[in-house]
C-alpha positions as CSV (number, residue, x, y, z in Angstrom):
1,M,-11.8,-3.2,3.1
2,A,-8.0,-3.7,3.2
3,A,-6.7,-3.6,-0.2
4,V,-3.2,-4.7,-0.6
5,E,-0.5,-3.3,-3.2
6,D,2.5,-4.3,-2.1
7,R,1.5,-7.7,-0.9
8,V,4.2,-9.8,0.7
9,A,5.4,-11.6,3.8
10,V,7.9,-13.7,4.1
11,G,9.7,-16.2,6.4
12,A,8.7,-19.3,8.4
13,P,6.8,-18.7,11.5
14,G,9.1,-18.2,14.4
15,V,12.0,-17.6,11.7
16,G,13.5,-14.1,11.3
17,A,11.4,-11.8,13.6
18,G,12.5,-13.7,17.2
19,T,9.5,-14.4,19.5
20,E,8.0,-11.0,19.6
21,R,4.1,-11.1,20.5
22,V,1.9,-8.8,18.3
23,L,-1.6,-8.4,19.5
24,V,-4.1,-7.5,16.6
25,V,-7.1,-5.2,17.8
26,A,-9.3,-5.9,15.0
27,S,-12.9,-7.3,14.4
28,D,-13.1,-6.9,10.6
29,E,-12.4,-10.3,9.1
30,E,-10.6,-9.6,6.0
31,L,-8.2,-7.3,7.4
32,L,-7.9,-9.7,10.6
33,D,-6.9,-12.1,8.1
34,L,-4.3,-9.9,6.2
35,L,-2.4,-8.5,9.5
36,R,-2.8,-12.3,11.2
37,T,-1.3,-13.5,7.7
38,T,1.6,-11.0,7.0
39,L,2.7,-10.8,10.6
40,G,2.7,-14.3,11.0
41,L,5.0,-15.0,7.9
42,A,7.4,-12.6,9.1
43,G,7.9,-14.5,12.1
44,Y,5.8,-13.0,14.7
45,D,3.7,-14.5,17.0
46,V,0.5,-13.1,16.6
47,E,-2.7,-13.3,18.6
48,H,-5.9,-11.2,18.6
49,A,-8.6,-9.6,20.2
50,S,-12.2,-8.8,18.7
51,T,-13.2,-5.9,21.0
52,G,-11.4,-2.9,23.0
53,P,-12.1,-4.1,26.4
54,E,-10.7,-8.0,25.7
55,A,-7.7,-5.9,24.4
56,V,-7.2,-4.2,27.9
57,D,-7.7,-7.2,29.6
58,R,-5.3,-8.9,27.3
59,A,-2.7,-6.1,27.1
60,R,-2.5,-5.7,31.4
61,T,-1.8,-9.7,31.9
62,T,0.2,-10.5,28.8
63,P,3.9,-9.5,27.8
64,F,3.2,-8.6,24.3
65,D,5.6,-6.5,22.4
66,L,3.2,-4.4,20.1
67,L,-0.2,-3.9,20.0
68,V,-2.0,-3.1,16.5
69,V,-5.0,-1.1,16.8
70,D,-7.9,-0.6,13.8
71,T,-9.6,2.4,15.4
72,G,-12.6,1.6,13.0
73,L,-13.4,-1.0,15.9
74,P,-16.9,-0.4,16.5
75,G,-16.8,0.8,20.6
76,L,-13.2,1.9,20.7
77,R,-12.4,5.3,21.5
78,H,-8.8,5.2,22.5
79,I,-6.4,2.7,23.6
80,P,-4.2,3.6,26.8
81,R,-0.8,3.2,27.4
82,W,-0.3,-0.1,29.8
83,A,3.1,-1.3,31.5
84,P,2.7,-5.1,32.0
85,Q,6.2,-6.4,33.3
86,E,6.9,-2.9,34.1
87,R,7.6,-1.7,30.8
88,E,5.5,-0.2,28.0
89,M,4.3,-1.6,24.6
90,P,4.5,0.6,21.5
91,V,0.7,0.9,20.0
92,L,0.2,1.3,16.3
93,F,-3.1,2.9,14.7
94,L,-4.6,1.7,11.4
95,A,-6.8,4.7,10.7
96,S,-9.6,5.0,7.3
97,G,-9.3,8.4,5.7
98,G,-11.7,10.0,8.0
99,Q,-9.9,8.8,11.2
100,V,-6.5,10.1,10.2
101,D,-6.5,13.7,11.4
102,M,-8.1,12.5,15.0
103,V,-5.6,9.8,15.1
104,A,-2.4,11.4,14.1
105,S,-3.2,13.9,17.3
106,E,-3.4,11.0,19.4
107,V,0.4,9.7,18.5
108,G,2.5,10.6,21.4
109,F,-0.2,9.8,23.8
110,S,-2.2,6.9,23.4
111,G,-0.3,5.3,20.3
112,D,3.4,5.7,18.7
113,D,2.8,5.8,15.3
114,Y,-0.1,5.0,12.7
115,L,-0.4,3.8,8.8
116,S,-4.0,4.9,7.1
117,K,-6.2,2.4,5.1
118,P,-6.0,0.4,2.8
119,L,-2.8,-1.0,4.1
120,R,0.4,-1.2,2.1
121,V,1.9,-4.5,3.6
122,G,5.5,-3.1,2.8
123,D,4.9,-0.3,5.0
124,L,3.1,-1.9,7.8
125,L,5.9,-4.9,8.1
126,A,8.4,-1.7,8.2
127,R,6.6,0.3,10.7
128,V,6.1,-2.8,13.0
129,R,10.1,-3.2,12.6
130,L,10.8,0.3,13.7
131,L,8.2,0.2,16.8
132,L,9.7,-3.3,17.7
133,R,13.4,-1.9,17.2
134,G,12.8,0.9,20.1
135,A,10.8,-0.8,22.1
136,P,12.3,-1.4,25.7
137,G,14.3,-4.9,26.3
138,V,13.0,-5.8,22.8
139,G,16.6,-6.8,20.8
140,R,16.0,-6.5,17.2
141,H,19.2,-6.5,15.1
142,K,19.3,-10.1,13.5
143,V,21.5,-11.3,11.1
144,L,20.3,-14.5,9.1
145,A,23.4,-16.5,7.2
146,Q,23.8,-19.1,5.6
147,G,27.6,-19.8,3.7
148,E,28.7,-16.6,1.7
149,L,25.0,-15.1,2.2
150,R,24.1,-12.6,4.8
151,L,20.8,-10.9,5.5
152,D,20.2,-8.1,7.8
153,E,16.7,-7.8,9.1
154,A,17.4,-4.4,10.9
155,T,17.8,-2.9,7.7
156,C,16.4,-5.2,4.8
157,R,20.2,-5.4,3.4
158,A,22.2,-8.3,2.0
159,W,25.4,-9.7,1.2
160,R,27.5,-12.6,-0.8
161,G,30.7,-12.7,0.9
162,E,31.8,-8.6,1.2
163,R,29.6,-8.0,-1.9
164,E,26.6,-5.9,-0.9
165,L,23.8,-7.1,-3.0
166,G,21.9,-3.8,-3.2
167,L,18.4,-5.9,-3.6
168,G,14.9,-4.3,-3.9
169,P,12.0,-5.3,-1.8
170,A,10.5,-8.2,-3.9
171,E,14.2,-9.4,-4.1
172,Y,15.3,-9.1,-0.9
173,R,12.0,-11.4,0.1
174,L,12.4,-14.2,-2.3
175,L,16.0,-14.4,-1.0
176,R,15.1,-14.0,2.5
177,A,12.3,-17.2,1.9
178,L,15.1,-19.2,0.1
179,L,17.5,-18.6,2.8
180,T,15.1,-19.7,5.6
181,R,14.2,-23.0,4.0
182,A,18.0,-23.7,2.6
183,G,18.2,-26.8,0.5
184,T,14.2,-27.0,0.5
185,V,12.6,-26.6,-2.8
186,L,10.0,-23.8,-3.2
187,S,7.2,-24.4,-5.4
188,K,6.1,-21.2,-7.2
189,E,3.1,-21.2,-5.5
190,Q,5.1,-21.0,-2.5
191,I,7.2,-18.4,-3.9
192,A,4.3,-16.3,-4.8
193,H,2.6,-16.6,-1.4
194,R,5.9,-15.4,0.6
195,V,7.0,-12.9,-1.7
196,W,3.3,-11.1,-2.5
197,G,0.8,-12.7,-0.2
198,E,-1.0,-14.0,-3.3
199,V,-1.3,-15.8,-6.5
200,R,1.1,-14.4,-9.2
201,D,1.7,-16.2,-13.0
202,D,4.6,-17.8,-13.8
203,N,6.1,-15.5,-16.0
204,A,6.4,-13.1,-13.1
205,I,8.0,-15.8,-10.8
206,E,10.2,-16.4,-13.1
207,R,11.5,-12.7,-14.0
208,L,11.9,-12.3,-10.5
209,V,13.9,-15.2,-9.8
210,S,16.1,-14.2,-12.9
211,R,16.9,-10.4,-11.4
212,L,17.5,-12.3,-8.1
213,R,19.9,-14.4,-9.6
214,G,21.6,-11.8,-11.3
215,K,22.6,-10.1,-8.5
216,V,23.7,-13.3,-6.3
217,D,25.0,-15.7,-8.5
218,R,27.5,-13.2,-10.1
219,E,30.4,-15.5,-8.9
220,S,30.5,-19.2,-8.7
221,P,29.3,-21.4,-7.7
222,A,25.6,-20.9,-8.4
223,L,23.4,-20.8,-5.2
224,I,19.9,-20.3,-6.8
225,R,19.3,-23.6,-8.4
226,T,16.2,-24.8,-10.5
227,Q,14.3,-27.6,-10.2
228,R,12.4,-28.3,-13.1
229,G,8.4,-28.8,-12.8
230,F,9.1,-28.4,-8.7
231,G,10.5,-25.0,-8.1
232,Y,13.7,-23.2,-6.6
233,S,15.8,-23.6,-4.1
234,L,18.9,-22.4,-2.2
235,G,22.3,-24.3,-2.3
236,V,23.8,-25.1,0.9
237,G,27.1,-26.2,-0.4
238,D,27.9,-29.8,-1.9
């Protein structure tokens, strides 16, 4: 089972990560759902294959930017390197405890990196970003901006004007969710889904918003706004 400790994925589909295409190779429905939801919300274009042969066929004919492969897939021995359109795709292995030693030995040959299961979503997104940043021909340095606010997605850092905000992971994901939907009210349910990937109680969300406000709104005007009974939004300048 793919347990999640730091459940989070932020941003609307197509926002932030660009048009990077990720092929997820997995048959476990729970793991597949976690990967599709997490990577999709992070802005990646996600497709999936449920068998090794299907993955081979898809990757040989489609210019994916990354393969994420569950090594527990029945009948899967290894994923060879392919070079569709004259470039290689990085491969991220997902391995259970008993497979880690075997998978680690494949890194550098049939794969580029691995994560052990159960997955931490924060670790997954970090590895995906790093692998894509190093992939030939794929640009990785995107800065999101709205007024005084800037978020550098390559480094997960944020600024208001010249002042760096020094955000923690959950604060960064919340600010990114608000920034990519600037002027739109996000409900507490939407915020919980985008920040943690699961339902959280109102107190947890309110505490997170309060912490973020303490860093973003040290100077006027206040940018994070409360719409009582509805949720929160990021001001776009009145």
